[in-house]
BANULO-746652 format. One line per field, with one value per residue (C-alpha): residue number from 1; residue in three letters; z, y, x. Coordinates in steps of 0.1 Angstrom, whole numbers, plus 5000, padded with zeros to 4 digits. Layout:
BEGIN
i: [NUM; ...]
aa: [ALA; ...]
pz: [Z; ...]
py: [Y; ...]
px: [X; ...]
//
This chain:
BEGIN
i: [1; 2; 3; 4; 5; 6; 7; 8; 9; 10; 11; 12; 13; 14; 15; 16; 17; 18; 19; 20; 21; 22; 23; 24; 25; 26; 27; 28; 29; 30; 31; 32; 33; 34; 35; 36; 37; 38; 39; 40; 41; 42; 43; 44; 45; 46; 47; 48; 49; 50; 51; 52; 53; 54; 55; 56; 57; 58; 59; 60; 61; 62; 63; 64; 65; 66; 67; 68; 69; 70; 71; 72; 73; 74; 75; 76; 77; 78; 79; 80; 81; 82; 83; 84; 85; 86; 87; 88; 89; 90; 91; 92; 93; 94; 95; 96; 97; 98; 99; 100; 101; 102; 103; 104; 105; 106; 107; 108; 109; 110; 111; 112; 113; 114; 115; 116; 117; 118; 119; 120; 121; 122; 123; 124; 125; 126; 127; 128; 129; 130; 131; 132; 133; 134; 135; 136; 137; 138; 139; 140; 141; 142; 143; 144; 145; 146; 147; 148; 149; 150; 151; 152; 153; 154; 155; 156; 157; 158; 159; 160; 161; 162; 163; 164; 165; 166; 167; 168; 169; 170; 171; 172; 173; 174; 175; 176; 177; 178; 179; 180; 181; 182; 183; 184; 185; 186; 187; 188; 189; 190; 191; 192; 193; 194; 195; 196; 197; 198; 199; 200; 201; 202; 203; 204; 205; 206; 207; 208; 209; 210; 211; 212; 213; 214; 215; 216; 217; 218; 219; 220; 221; 222; 223; 224; 225; 226; 227; 228; 229; 230; 231; 232; 233; 234; 235; 236; 237; 238; 239; 240; 241; 242; 243; 244; 245; 246; 247; 248; 249; 250; 251; 252; 253; 254; 255; 256; 257; 258; 259; 260; 261; 262; 263; 264; 265; 266; 267; 268; 269; 270; 271; 272; 273; 274; 275; 276; 277; 278; 279; 280; 281; 282; 283; 284; 285; 286; 287; 288; 289; 290; 291; 292; 293; 294; 295; 296; 297; 298; 299; 300; 301; 302; 303; 304; 305; 306; 307; 308; 309; 310; 311; 312; 313; 314; 315; 316; 317; 318; 319; 320; 321; 322; 323; 324; 325; 326; 327; 328; 329; 330; 331; 332; 333; 334; 335; 336; 337; 338; 339; 340; 341; 342; 343; 344; 345; 346; 347; 348; 349; 350; 351; 352; 353; 354; 355; 356; 357; 358; 359; 360; 361; 362; 363; 364; 365; 366; 367; 368; 369; 370; 371; 372; 373; 374; 375; 376; 377; 378; 379; 380; 381; 382; 383; 384; 385; 386; 387; 388; 389; 390; 391; 392; 393; 394; 395; 396; 397; 398; 399; 400; 401; 402; 403; 404; 405; 406; 407; 408; 409; 410; 411; 412; 413; 414; 415; 416; 417; 418; 419; 420; 421; 422; 423; 424; 425; 426; 427; 428; 429; 430; 431; 432; 433; 434; 435; 436; 437; 438; 439; 440; 441; 442; 443; 444; 445; 446; 447; 448; 449; 450; 451; 452; 453; 454; 455; 456; 457; 458; 459; 460; 461; 462; 463; 464; 465; 466; 467; 468; 469; 470; 471; 472; 473; 474; 475; 476; 477; 478; 479; 480; 481; 482; 483; 484; 485; 486; 487; 488; 489; 490; 491; 492; 493; 494; 495; 496; 497; 498; 499; 500; 501; 502; 503; 504; 505; 506; 507; 508; 509; 510; 511; 512; 513; 514; 515; 516; 517; 518; 519; 520; 521; 522; 523; 524; 525; 526; 527; 528; 529; 530; 531; 532; 533; 534; 535; 536; 537; 538; 539; 540; 541; 542; 543; 544; 545; 546; 547; 548; 549; 550; 551; 552; 553; 554; 555; 556; 557; 558; 559; 560; 561; 562; 563; 564; 565; 566; 567; 568; 569; 570; 571; 572; 573; 574; 575; 576; 577; 578; 579; 580; 581; 582; 583; 584; 585; 586; 587; 588; 589; 590; 591; 592; 593; 594; 595; 596; 597; 598; 599; 600; 601; 602; 603; 604; 605; 606; 607; 608; 609; 610; 611; 612; 613; 614; 615; 616; 617; 618; 619; 620; 621; 622; 623; 624; 625; 626; 627; 628; 629; 630; 631; 632; 633; 634; 635; 636; 637; 638; 639; 640; 641; 642; 643; 644; 645; 646; 647; 648; 649; 650; 651; 652; 653; 654; 655; 656; 657; 658; 659; 660; 661; 662; 663; 664; 665; 666; 667; 668; 669; 670; 671; 672; 673; 674; 675]
aa: [MET; SER; ASP; GLN; ILE; LYS; PHE; ILE; VAL; ASP; SER; LEU; ASN; LYS; GLU; PRO; PHE; LYS; LYS; ASN; TYR; ASN; LEU; ILE; THR; PHE; ASP; SER; LEU; GLY; PRO; MET; GLN; LEU; LEU; GLN; VAL; LEU; ASN; ASP; VAL; LEU; ALA; GLU; ILE; ASP; PRO; LYS; GLN; ASP; VAL; ASP; ILE; ARG; GLU; GLU; MET; PRO; GLU; GLN; THR; ALA; LYS; ARG; MET; LEU; ASN; LEU; LEU; GLY; ILE; LEU; LYS; TYR; LYS; PRO; PRO; GLY; ASN; ALA; THR; ASP; MET; SER; THR; PHE; ARG; GLN; GLY; LEU; VAL; ILE; GLY; SER; LYS; PRO; VAL; ILE; TYR; PRO; VAL; LEU; HIS; TRP; LEU; LEU; GLN; ARG; SER; ASN; GLU; LEU; LYS; LYS; ARG; ALA; TYR; LEU; ALA; ARG; PHE; LEU; ILE; LYS; LEU; GLU; VAL; PRO; SER; GLU; PHE; LEU; GLN; ASP; GLU; THR; VAL; ALA; ASP; THR; ASN; LYS; GLN; TYR; GLU; GLU; LEU; MET; GLU; ALA; PHE; LYS; THR; LEU; HIS; LYS; GLU; CYS; GLU; GLN; LEU; LYS; THR; SER; GLY; PHE; SER; THR; ALA; GLU; ILE; ARG; ARG; ASP; ILE; SER; ALA; MET; GLU; GLU; GLU; LYS; ASP; GLN; LEU; MET; LYS; ARG; VAL; GLU; ARG; LEU; LYS; LYS; ARG; VAL; GLU; THR; VAL; GLN; ASN; HIS; GLN; ARG; MET; LEU; LYS; ILE; ALA; ARG; GLN; LEU; ARG; VAL; GLU; LYS; GLU; ARG; GLU; GLU; PHE; LEU; ALA; GLN; GLN; LYS; GLN; GLU; GLN; LYS; ASN; GLN; LEU; PHE; HIS; ALA; VAL; GLN; ARG; LEU; GLN; ARG; VAL; GLN; ASN; GLN; LEU; LYS; SER; MET; ARG; HIS; ALA; ALA; ALA; ASP; ALA; LYS; PRO; GLU; SER; LEU; MET; LYS; ARG; LEU; GLU; GLU; GLU; ILE; LYS; PHE; ASN; SER; TYR; MET; VAL; THR; GLU; LYS; PHE; PRO; LYS; GLU; LEU; GLU; SER; LYS; LYS; LYS; GLU; LEU; HIS; PHE; LEU; GLN; LYS; VAL; VAL; SER; GLU; PRO; ALA; MET; GLY; HIS; SER; ASP; LEU; LEU; GLU; LEU; GLU; THR; LYS; VAL; ASN; GLU; VAL; ASN; THR; GLU; ILE; ASN; GLN; LEU; ILE; GLU; LYS; LYS; MET; MET; ARG; ASN; GLU; PRO; ILE; GLU; GLY; LYS; LEU; SER; LEU; TYR; ARG; GLN; GLN; ALA; SER; ILE; ILE; SER; ARG; LYS; LYS; GLU; ALA; LYS; ALA; GLU; GLU; LEU; GLN; GLU; THR; LYS; GLU; LYS; LEU; ALA; SER; LEU; GLU; ARG; GLU; VAL; LEU; VAL; LYS; THR; ASN; GLN; THR; ARG; GLU; PHE; ASP; GLY; THR; GLU; VAL; LEU; LYS; GLY; ASP; GLU; PHE; LYS; ARG; TYR; VAL; SER; LYS; LEU; ARG; SER; LYS; SER; THR; VAL; PHE; LYS; LYS; LYS; HIS; GLN; ILE; ILE; ALA; GLU; PHE; LYS; ALA; GLU; PHE; GLY; LEU; LEU; GLN; ARG; THR; GLU; GLU; LEU; LEU; LYS; GLN; ARG; GLN; GLU; THR; ILE; GLN; HIS; GLN; LEU; ARG; THR; ILE; GLU; GLU; LYS; LYS; GLY; ILE; SER; GLY; TYR; SER; TYR; THR; GLN; GLU; GLU; LEU; GLU; ARG; VAL; SER; ALA; LEU; LYS; SER; GLU; VAL; ASP; GLU; MET; LYS; GLY; ARG; THR; LEU; ASP; ASP; MET; SER; GLU; MET; VAL; LYS; LYS; LEU; ASN; SER; LEU; VAL; SER; GLU; LYS; LYS; SER; ALA; LEU; ALA; PRO; VAL; ILE; LYS; GLU; LEU; ARG; GLN; LEU; ARG; GLN; LYS; CYS; GLN; GLU; LEU; THR; GLN; GLU; CYS; ASP; GLU; LYS; LYS; ALA; GLN; TYR; ASP; SER; CYS; ALA; ALA; GLY; LEU; GLU; SER; ASN; ARG; SER; LYS; LEU; GLU; GLN; GLU; VAL; ARG; GLY; LEU; ARG; GLU; GLU; CYS; LEU; GLN; GLU; GLU; SER; LYS; TYR; HIS; TYR; THR; ASN; CYS; MET; ILE; LYS; ASN; LEU; GLU; VAL; GLU; LEU; ARG; ARG; ALA; THR; ASP; GLU; MET; LYS; ALA; TYR; VAL; SER; SER; ASP; GLN; GLN; GLU; LYS; ARG; LYS; ALA; ILE; ARG; GLU; GLN; TYR; THR; LYS; ASN; ILE; THR; GLU; GLN; GLU; ASN; LEU; GLY; LYS; LYS; LEU; ARG; GLU; LYS; GLN; LYS; ALA; VAL; ARG; GLU; SER; HIS; GLY; PRO; ASN; MET; LYS; GLN; ALA; LYS; MET; TRP; ARG; ASP; LEU; GLU; GLN; LEU; MET; GLU; CYS; LYS; LYS; GLN; CYS; PHE; LEU; LYS; GLN; GLN; SER; PRO; ALA; SER; ILE; GLY; GLN; ASP; ILE; GLU; ALA; MET; TYR; GLY; GLY; VAL; HIS; LEU]
pz: [3707; 3723; 3758; 3746; 3731; 3763; 3784; 3761; 3763; 3801; 3805; 3781; 3800; 3832; 3844; 3829; 3794; 3801; 3765; 3772; 3746; 3743; 3722; 3692; 3691; 3697; 3669; 3645; 3649; 3617; 3612; 3620; 3651; 3662; 3657; 3677; 3706; 3704; 3704; 3735; 3754; 3744; 3755; 3789; 3792; 3777; 3776; 3746; 3725; 3730; 3693; 3670; 3643; 3618; 3618; 3612; 3582; 3585; 3581; 3609; 3632; 3625; 3630; 3663; 3676; 3665; 3683; 3716; 3713; 3708; 3740; 3759; 3746; 3728; 3707; 3678; 3671; 3642; 3623; 3601; 3574; 3601; 3613; 3579; 3579; 3615; 3603; 3574; 3596; 3621; 3592; 3579; 3613; 3610; 3638; 3641; 3647; 3670; 3693; 3707; 3711; 3731; 3752; 3760; 3769; 3790; 3810; 3820; 3820; 3854; 3846; 3811; 3825; 3847; 3818; 3796; 3823; 3828; 3790; 3788; 3810; 3806; 3768; 3760; 3730; 3708; 3699; 3670; 3679; 3657; 3676; 3710; 3700; 3707; 3744; 3750; 3735; 3755; 3787; 3781; 3772; 3805; 3825; 3807; 3817; 3853; 3856; 3842; 3869; 3896; 3883; 3885; 3922; 3931; 3914; 3933; 3966; 3958; 3950; 3982; 4001; 3984; 3992; 4028; 4039; 4053; 4086; 4117; 4125; 4091; 4095; 4130; 4118; 4089; 4113; 4138; 4110; 4096; 4130; 4135; 4102; 4110; 4143; 4125; 4099; 4124; 4144; 4112; 4102; 4137; 4136; 4101; 4113; 4142; 4119; 4094; 4119; 4129; 4092; 4082; 4056; 4058; 4044; 4014; 4009; 4011; 3986; 3962; 3966; 3958; 3927; 3917; 3919; 3898; 3873; 3870; 3864; 3838; 3822; 3819; 3803; 3779; 3770; 3763; 3742; 3723; 3715; 3702; 3681; 3667; 3657; 3641; 3623; 3611; 3597; 3582; 3564; 3551; 3538; 3522; 3505; 3491; 3478; 3463; 3445; 3432; 3421; 3404; 3385; 3374; 3362; 3344; 3327; 3318; 3304; 3282; 3268; 3237; 3230; 3201; 3221; 3250; 3227; 3211; 3245; 3256; 3224; 3229; 3265; 3255; 3228; 3253; 3279; 3254; 3242; 3278; 3286; 3254; 3245; 3271; 3303; 3288; 3275; 3309; 3326; 3303; 3308; 3346; 3344; 3324; 3349; 3377; 3361; 3355; 3391; 3404; 3384; 3399; 3434; 3428; 3420; 3448; 3457; 3433; 3440; 3422; 3400; 3389; 3379; 3359; 3340; 3333; 3320; 3296; 3284; 3279; 3258; 3237; 3231; 3221; 3196; 3181; 3178; 3160; 3137; 3128; 3122; 3099; 3080; 3077; 3063; 3038; 3024; 3018; 3008; 2993; 3008; 3042; 3038; 3030; 3058; 3082; 3071; 3077; 3110; 3121; 3111; 3130; 3161; 3159; 3157; 3186; 3207; 3199; 3207; 3241; 3248; 3239; 3261; 3290; 3284; 3283; 3316; 3332; 3319; 3333; 3367; 3366; 3356; 3385; 3409; 3397; 3400; 3436; 3443; 3427; 3449; 3480; 3471; 3465; 3498; 3515; 3500; 3508; 3544; 3547; 3532; 3524; 3487; 3458; 3431; 3398; 3367; 3330; 3320; 3355; 3356; 3323; 3335; 3367; 3346; 3324; 3355; 3370; 3338; 3338; 3375; 3368; 3342; 3366; 3393; 3370; 3362; 3398; 3407; 3381; 3395; 3430; 3418; 3403; 3436; 3455; 3432; 3436; 3474; 3475; 3457; 3480; 3511; 3498; 3493; 3527; 3542; 3523; 3535; 3571; 3569; 3555; 3583; 3609; 3595; 3594; 3630; 3641; 3624; 3639; 3674; 3670; 3659; 3688; 3712; 3697; 3701; 3737; 3729; 3728; 3726; 3710; 3678; 3698; 3722; 3692; 3674; 3706; 3710; 3674; 3677; 3709; 3695; 3664; 3685; 3706; 3675; 3661; 3694; 3695; 3659; 3668; 3698; 3676; 3649; 3672; 3688; 3654; 3641; 3671; 3667; 3630; 3637; 3662; 3637; 3610; 3633; 3642; 3606; 3597; 3625; 3613; 3577; 3587; 3607; 3578; 3554; 3576; 3584; 3551; 3554; 3590; 3577; 3549; 3575; 3596; 3566; 3556; 3592; 3589; 3556; 3571; 3599; 3574; 3553; 3583; 3593; 3558; 3557; 3590; 3575; 3543; 3564; 3585; 3553; 3539; 3571; 3571; 3534; 3540; 3570; 3549; 3521; 3546; 3561; 3526; 3518; 3549; 3542; 3507; 3519; 3544; 3516; 3493; 3520; 3528; 3491; 3487; 3516; 3502; 3468; 3483; 3502; 3471; 3451; 3477; 3478; 3440; 3437; 3464; 3447; 3413; 3428; 3444; 3412; 3392; 3417; 3417; 3379; 3377; 3402; 3385; 3352; 3367; 3383; 3350; 3331; 3358; 3355; 3317; 3318; 3345; 3327; 3291; 3276; 3261; 3281; 3273; 3286; 3317; 3322; 3321; 3350; 3384; 3401; 3378; 3383; 3421; 3421; 3399; 3422; 3452; 3437; 3427; 3462; 3478; 3456; 3464; 3501; 3499; 3481; 3508; 3536; 3520; 3516; 3552; 3564; 3544; 3558; 3593; 3588; 3572; 3596; 3622; 3598; 3577; 3608; 3617; 3582; 3582; 3614; 3599; 3569; 3591; 3610; 3577; 3566; 3598; 3593; 3557; 3569; 3595; 3569; 3547; 3575; 3583; 3548; 3547; 3580; 3575; 3582; 3618; 3635; 3669; 3656; 3637; 3670; 3687; 3658; 3660; 3697; 3692; 3663; 3677; 3714; 3713; 3681; 3684; 3652]
py: [9560; 9547; 9550; 9531; 9503; 9502; 9498; 9470; 9451; 9454; 9442; 9412; 9402; 9399; 9373; 9357; 9362; 9358; 9366; 9377; 9405; 9436; 9467; 9454; 9419; 9432; 9458; 9432; 9410; 9402; 9409; 9373; 9373; 9406; 9393; 9362; 9384; 9405; 9373; 9360; 9392; 9389; 9352; 9363; 9387; 9362; 9325; 9319; 9338; 9312; 9303; 9297; 9323; 9301; 9277; 9305; 9327; 9363; 9376; 9354; 9365; 9402; 9397; 9379; 9405; 9435; 9419; 9415; 9450; 9464; 9445; 9459; 9494; 9502; 9534; 9537; 9572; 9591; 9592; 9566; 9566; 9559; 9530; 9513; 9518; 9504; 9472; 9468; 9473; 9448; 9422; 9427; 9431; 9468; 9481; 9516; 9499; 9470; 9489; 9513; 9484; 9464; 9495; 9500; 9464; 9460; 9492; 9480; 9442; 9436; 9459; 9444; 9408; 9418; 9434; 9404; 9381; 9402; 9406; 9368; 9372; 9408; 9413; 9411; 9390; 9411; 9391; 9405; 9418; 9393; 9364; 9380; 9377; 9340; 9333; 9307; 9330; 9359; 9339; 9326; 9362; 9375; 9347; 9356; 9393; 9383; 9360; 9388; 9412; 9386; 9381; 9418; 9419; 9388; 9402; 9435; 9417; 9395; 9426; 9442; 9411; 9410; 9447; 9443; 9429; 9397; 9380; 9394; 9360; 9360; 9396; 9389; 9359; 9380; 9408; 9385; 9368; 9402; 9414; 9383; 9388; 9425; 9416; 9391; 9416; 9443; 9420; 9410; 9447; 9456; 9428; 9438; 9475; 9465; 9446; 9474; 9503; 9490; 9495; 9529; 9549; 9523; 9547; 9555; 9518; 9509; 9536; 9523; 9487; 9498; 9517; 9486; 9463; 9487; 9491; 9453; 9448; 9476; 9461; 9427; 9443; 9463; 9432; 9413; 9442; 9444; 9407; 9410; 9440; 9421; 9392; 9415; 9433; 9400; 9389; 9423; 9422; 9387; 9399; 9429; 9407; 9385; 9414; 9430; 9398; 9395; 9431; 9425; 9394; 9413; 9443; 9419; 9402; 9436; 9449; 9419; 9419; 9438; 9453; 9430; 9399; 9411; 9418; 9384; 9367; 9385; 9376; 9339; 9341; 9358; 9332; 9304; 9319; 9327; 9290; 9278; 9301; 9297; 9261; 9238; 9250; 9251; 9215; 9204; 9222; 9206; 9171; 9177; 9188; 9158; 9135; 9153; 9149; 9112; 9107; 9125; 9101; 9072; 9087; 9090; 9053; 9026; 9003; 8974; 8937; 8912; 8899; 8935; 8940; 8907; 8919; 8952; 8935; 8914; 8945; 8963; 8934; 8934; 8971; 8967; 8940; 8962; 8991; 8968; 8956; 8992; 9001; 8971; 8981; 9017; 9004; 8982; 9012; 9029; 9063; 9085; 9118; 9103; 9088; 9121; 9138; 9111; 9116; 9153; 9147; 9123; 9148; 9175; 9153; 9143; 9180; 9190; 9161; 9172; 9208; 9198; 9176; 9204; 9228; 9204; 9199; 9237; 9240; 9213; 9228; 9262; 9247; 9228; 9260; 9279; 9251; 9249; 9287; 9284; 9256; 9277; 9307; 9285; 9269; 9303; 9316; 9285; 9289; 9326; 9318; 9292; 9311; 9346; 9344; 9346; 9319; 9329; 9331; 9333; 9355; 9357; 9319; 9319; 9346; 9326; 9294; 9313; 9327; 9292; 9279; 9306; 9299; 9262; 9268; 9290; 9264; 9237; 9259; 9267; 9230; 9221; 9247; 9234; 9198; 9211; 9229; 9197; 9177; 9203; 9203; 9165; 9168; 9196; 9176; 9146; 9167; 9181; 9146; 9136; 9168; 9162; 9126; 9139; 9165; 9138; 9116; 9146; 9156; 9120; 9119; 9153; 9141; 9109; 9130; 9154; 9125; 9111; 9144; 9149; 9181; 9168; 9195; 9221; 9225; 9229; 9256; 9274; 9274; 9287; 9316; 9326; 9325; 9346; 9372; 9374; 9378; 9406; 9426; 9422; 9434; 9465; 9474; 9469; 9492; 9520; 9515; 9514; 9547; 9563; 9546; 9557; 9594; 9592; 9574; 9601; 9628; 9609; 9603; 9640; 9650; 9623; 9634; 9670; 9659; 9637; 9664; 9689; 9662; 9651; 9685; 9688; 9651; 9657; 9686; 9664; 9636; 9659; 9668; 9632; 9623; 9648; 9633; 9598; 9609; 9623; 9592; 9569; 9589; 9587; 9550; 9545; 9563; 9542; 9511; 9520; 9526; 9493; 9475; 9489; 9480; 9445; 9441; 9451; 9428; 9400; 9405; 9405; 9373; 9356; 9366; 9353; 9321; 9316; 9323; 9298; 9272; 9277; 9275; 9244; 9227; 9238; 9224; 9190; 9189; 9197; 9171; 9144; 9154; 9154; 9119; 9105; 9120; 9106; 9071; 9073; 9087; 9057; 9032; 9049; 9050; 9013; 9005; 9027; 9011; 8977; 8988; 9002; 8970; 8950; 8972; 8969; 8932; 8929; 8952; 8940; 8917; 8894; 8862; 8856; 8890; 8883; 8851; 8870; 8893; 8886; 8885; 8857; 8838; 8841; 8830; 8800; 8790; 8794; 8771; 8745; 8745; 8742; 8712; 8696; 8702; 8685; 8654; 8652; 8654; 8626; 8605; 8611; 8601; 8568; 8561; 8566; 8543; 8514; 8517; 8491; 8463; 8469; 8466; 8432; 8420; 8429; 8410; 8379; 8381; 8382; 8351; 8334; 8342; 8326; 8295; 8291; 8296; 8269; 8245; 8252; 8244; 8213; 8202; 8208; 8189; 8158; 8136; 8149; 8149; 8159; 8191; 8198; 8196; 8220; 8245; 8244; 8251; 8279; 8295; 8292; 8297; 8331; 8329; 8326; 8322]
px: [3581; 3614; 3599; 3568; 3590; 3611; 3580; 3567; 3600; 3602; 3567; 3572; 3603; 3584; 3559; 3540; 3555; 3593; 3602; 3639; 3638; 3659; 3652; 3672; 3657; 3621; 3625; 3638; 3607; 3588; 3550; 3540; 3561; 3546; 3511; 3519; 3532; 3500; 3480; 3499; 3491; 3455; 3455; 3468; 3438; 3413; 3423; 3400; 3425; 3452; 3455; 3485; 3480; 3500; 3471; 3445; 3437; 3449; 3413; 3400; 3429; 3422; 3384; 3390; 3415; 3393; 3363; 3382; 3397; 3361; 3350; 3380; 3370; 3402; 3400; 3424; 3437; 3422; 3389; 3370; 3398; 3423; 3401; 3405; 3442; 3442; 3424; 3447; 3478; 3465; 3461; 3496; 3513; 3524; 3546; 3530; 3496; 3507; 3531; 3503; 3480; 3506; 3514; 3478; 3471; 3503; 3495; 3460; 3464; 3447; 3418; 3414; 3414; 3385; 3367; 3372; 3359; 3328; 3322; 3316; 3285; 3274; 3274; 3237; 3225; 3203; 3171; 3150; 3116; 3097; 3112; 3102; 3066; 3068; 3060; 3088; 3114; 3102; 3102; 3138; 3150; 3134; 3151; 3184; 3181; 3173; 3203; 3225; 3213; 3218; 3254; 3260; 3249; 3269; 3300; 3298; 3295; 3325; 3346; 3335; 3346; 3379; 3386; 3375; 3409; 3424; 3418; 3436; 3453; 3470; 3481; 3495; 3514; 3529; 3538; 3555; 3575; 3585; 3596; 3618; 3634; 3640; 3657; 3680; 3689; 3696; 3719; 3738; 3741; 3755; 3780; 3792; 3794; 3816; 3839; 3842; 3846; 3881; 3892; 3905; 3885; 3857; 3831; 3852; 3859; 3822; 3814; 3841; 3829; 3793; 3806; 3826; 3796; 3775; 3803; 3808; 3771; 3772; 3803; 3786; 3755; 3776; 3797; 3765; 3751; 3784; 3783; 3747; 3756; 3787; 3765; 3739; 3767; 3781; 3748; 3742; 3776; 3768; 3735; 3751; 3777; 3749; 3730; 3761; 3769; 3734; 3735; 3769; 3757; 3725; 3746; 3770; 3740; 3725; 3758; 3764; 3728; 3718; 3683; 3677; 3685; 3664; 3635; 3639; 3640; 3609; 3590; 3599; 3587; 3555; 3548; 3555; 3533; 3505; 3506; 3505; 3475; 3455; 3461; 3477; 3461; 3425; 3429; 3442; 3413; 3388; 3402; 3402; 3366; 3356; 3374; 3356; 3322; 3329; 3341; 3310; 3289; 3308; 3303; 3266; 3262; 3260; 3289; 3297; 3305; 3327; 3299; 3291; 3327; 3327; 3296; 3312; 3343; 3322; 3303; 3336; 3349; 3318; 3320; 3357; 3348; 3321; 3345; 3370; 3343; 3334; 3370; 3374; 3342; 3356; 3389; 3371; 3353; 3386; 3373; 3402; 3390; 3387; 3422; 3438; 3420; 3430; 3467; 3465; 3447; 3475; 3501; 3483; 3479; 3516; 3527; 3504; 3517; 3553; 3544; 3530; 3560; 3584; 3564; 3566; 3603; 3608; 3589; 3609; 3642; 3632; 3624; 3657; 3676; 3660; 3668; 3704; 3708; 3695; 3720; 3749; 3739; 3739; 3772; 3788; 3775; 3789; 3823; 3823; 3814; 3842; 3872; 3858; 3867; 3843; 3839; 3855; 3833; 3839; 3868; 3881; 3884; 3903; 3927; 3932; 3940; 3965; 3982; 3983; 3999; 4026; 4033; 4035; 4062; 4081; 4077; 4091; 4122; 4128; 4124; 4150; 4174; 4168; 4176; 4209; 4217; 4210; 4233; 4261; 4255; 4259; 4292; 4304; 4293; 4313; 4344; 4340; 4339; 4370; 4389; 4378; 4391; 4424; 4426; 4420; 4448; 4472; 4463; 4468; 4503; 4512; 4502; 4524; 4554; 4549; 4548; 4580; 4598; 4584; 4564; 4528; 4501; 4524; 4503; 4471; 4485; 4500; 4466; 4449; 4474; 4469; 4432; 4432; 4455; 4433; 4402; 4419; 4428; 4393; 4377; 4400; 4391; 4354; 4356; 4370; 4346; 4315; 4324; 4327; 4296; 4275; 4285; 4277; 4244; 4233; 4240; 4221; 4191; 4188; 4189; 4164; 4140; 4141; 4135; 4106; 4090; 4092; 4080; 4051; 4037; 4016; 4007; 3993; 3972; 3958; 3952; 3930; 3909; 3906; 3896; 3868; 3857; 3859; 3836; 3811; 3813; 3808; 3778; 3764; 3771; 3752; 3722; 3723; 3727; 3696; 3677; 3688; 3679; 3644; 3640; 3653; 3629; 3600; 3609; 3615; 3580; 3564; 3583; 3571; 3536; 3537; 3553; 3524; 3498; 3515; 3517; 3480; 3471; 3491; 3474; 3440; 3450; 3460; 3428; 3407; 3427; 3420; 3383; 3383; 3398; 3375; 3344; 3356; 3359; 3325; 3310; 3324; 3311; 3277; 3276; 3284; 3257; 3232; 3239; 3235; 3202; 3189; 3198; 3180; 3149; 3150; 3153; 3125; 3101; 3107; 3081; 3107; 3109; 3146; 3155; 3134; 3153; 3186; 3174; 3190; 3156; 3143; 3176; 3173; 3136; 3145; 3173; 3150; 3123; 3150; 3164; 3129; 3121; 3154; 3147; 3113; 3128; 3155; 3130; 3108; 3139; 3149; 3114; 3116; 3150; 3138; 3108; 3128; 3158; 3146; 3137; 3168; 3190; 3173; 3177; 3214; 3219; 3202; 3224; 3255; 3243; 3236; 3271; 3285; 3264; 3276; 3312; 3306; 3293; 3323; 3346; 3327; 3329; 3366; 3372; 3351; 3381; 3385; 3351; 3364; 3379; 3347; 3327; 3351; 3349; 3311; 3311; 3336; 3317; 3282; 3288; 3271; 3250; 3212; 3192]
//
């Protein structure tokens, strides 16, 4: 199995895949990733298989792959029962099923490419015999078989031409180029040999250099592998910590719980779930069905206009007024039995509404609780990744707070003591400054006295002599003491070494036993870790599969909801148009003349006749205007001339006293007028 995986990894790392896998990363691939790798290999053999399996249903993927493997003549190991397990393993992406398929495909990739190419043209379509009785179908089938035979012969000839060899000119060019390269390489090798032959032990040095290069390459490979294993170990440790924390919290919750409380909690959950299943969900389903039926009716009706909507609004208002009148009549009757029943009905409806509201609140709180628990888990993992410590909970947090309080009191006491020490240090520092000042004044006075007596520097030299003599005596004492101390120390060290040897002998024996136990425990830990990794990988694959199913179901739900809303809208529109059409037909067919007058057809015919009469009147009026246009224009001109004449007479009457000006005005006014 390991050789098989190694061959698969090497083949996938080569052209044309270039996956850059190693044995560890390839073995850690999930089911969906393995199916995608298998699909990529099949797509390299047959380009029609180049599909993203995330956008395809698992059953369709398995059917497509099984169809191609059947064309490629892959034979799974085992009998008919093993065939069913093979199909199931191919659907879920099982490693024992996919690894042999990948090994078989990668071993024969060139041969399988050719087989897949030929399968597109040579797989015969089986036509039923009853269809072959038709002459046209029989003729087309015969032509199809003849074309298939012609393709076989042409393909054989093409393969023979391919295997016949290349042209001689190309071969000669390749040979000449290779000979030139060979000569250049030989010359370079000879030059390098001449350089190396002058060096002593050149053979040994060449061998060592070759070994060094090999070891460096191996060192780089091992370092890379070590880093990958470190990363995997780090991720595994983190995963183990998360699982351990979850296990600890679950054990803690189970330890605190009692059987009575657990039974009570389970009974409450059962009651809630039974209420949701028996009462709430059926009501919601029934309302959705009614809404869907109504929307289907709307969809079945034709589209509506603005006038249709106005008519519907008027009808709705009329129906509402009728309902209000009926309610008032019912209230006027005031039957006592009905009043009591209505009171109980109201109470029952209020209780049912409250129950539904509380159920919805409980569902929302459950969802919020689950989301908050997920957030707490994420935050704890983040804090653990940042500083490696766990978040305290419950009693641990209370103990931590009590410890912190005790430490804060101790801190306050220590802080007070430090303040007292600081105050005392300030006093001592001040006294030291005062004493230094006094010493300086005394030294200054002593120097002045020595200068007066003529013995300046006497006190300084005396102090130096005393200091040197004291240092000499101390050094002599130290030499004597060090020799004695060294001899005693050597004796003590020898005795200590012998004691430690005798004391460590049983400890060393125990350490050997403990080392053996440690090796056994590490081996057991590695085995458990391998079991855990395999279990975690299986759970991870199941989780990814479930996530994919949930994602697909959600998408289907969204599509169905959109279709549902669209169909409901169309049903409403169609219902309105159907209602309008039925009302129109009733009004048109009814014998009542008033109802017929309300029909849209009658209104339109009435409007058409009115507009036609109006058009006739306007045309007659236009004709009369055209006929009287010329005489009317002449008459208007005559009236204007008459108006000018009257104006002239008026002016003449006003200017009788100046006859010259009157003559000028007449000439000015009637220069261009002709009556």
